[in-house]
C-alpha positions, 0 to 999 in steps of 0.5 A: 299704248300707241302700239297698243292702240293701233294693234301692232303686235297682235302676233303677240296676243293669244287668240283664246283670251277674251278682251278683258283678260287681254286688257288686264295683262296688257295694263299690268305690262304697261305698268310694269314697264312704266315702273321700270322707267320711273327707276331708271330716271330716278335712279340716273337723276339721283347719280347726277345729283351726287356727282353735281354736289360732289363738284360743287362742294369741290368748287367751294373748299377750292374757293375758300383755300385760295381766299385763304392764301390770298388772306395769309399772304396780304397778312404778310404783306401788311406785317412786313410793312408794320415792321418797316413802319417801326424801324423807320426814323422818319415820321412821315415815312411811318405814316405812310406805311401805316396807311398803305399798311391799313388799306391792304389790310381791309382787303385782306379782312374780306377774303377772311370773311369769305373763307370763315363762310366756306368760300361764298362770295358774299361778305357780311357787312356788320362783321366786317366793319367792326373788324375794319374799325377795330384793325384801324384803331389799333394800328394809330393807338392813343383812341382808346377813349374814342365812341364809335356807333354803329347802325349797319343794316344786316346785309352782305355783299358780293366781293367786288362791291366789298372791297371798295365799301371797306376802302372808303371807310378806311380812308375816312376813318383814317382821316378822322383819325390822323387830323380831325380830332386835335384838341377834341376831348371826347372824339366820336364815329357814327357809322349808318349803313342801310338799304333805302326803298328806292334801290340804293345803299346809303353809308353816311358817316360824321365824326365830331371832329374839327370840321370841314375847312380843316379836314378837308384841306387835309384829306384834299393834299392826300390821296385818300380824296382821290380814292374815295371819288375813284371807289365810289365811282367804281360802286356806280354811286355818288358821294358829298361831304357836308360841314356840320356845327360838330364835325365832318359829314360824308354821305355816299349812295351806290345801287343794290346790286348782287346782296343778301 
């Protein structure tokens, strides 16, 4: 258009054509060049898009395979610990091996969820908590009559947040099963997890066990309390225990980072 405006290529124009025909020829030429340029651009973009899509797919497959292998390796470790637990004679050793196995199992579940999600870095919280609860109860045994109410918002968390959350729940559930339900006819656990309006996630865990005094003393003598506070700090959150008339209540809040 600039060349046409500035008459740069007058020597290419036929002198016997009038202005209307000359303008039509030039317009046809410009439209043709524009179409050709558009085809080149679209073809180039399409080619780059296909390469990028293929690269992303390959990375997703690679990430899924890594999560699958990590999950398998962690599962093997858990199996070895439980095998050693069965062979041990001392009850204290059995309990320690079981606790370690459950902690590792909570991490293995995250990688399993990521693998099932095709390598996605987000973990679906409701499904994760269900699997975690089932695995802990199976490892402890003897709590077939225990009821567990779960009010969990349908959200997904980044793996960096899902692992600490899972380990905190593991410690709370294990503490209830080991210390809180002695002499309780109908043991109950409730888990409430939701996103608040002020940009936080809220986790409220309750049981109808023996209450704060005994369970808190037992928890304080173990690694559980230290782990819970350390993992809460890792999430940039805060937590507190409350003694209720019907057991123990734990509440934690941490800021929403990457979630879906």
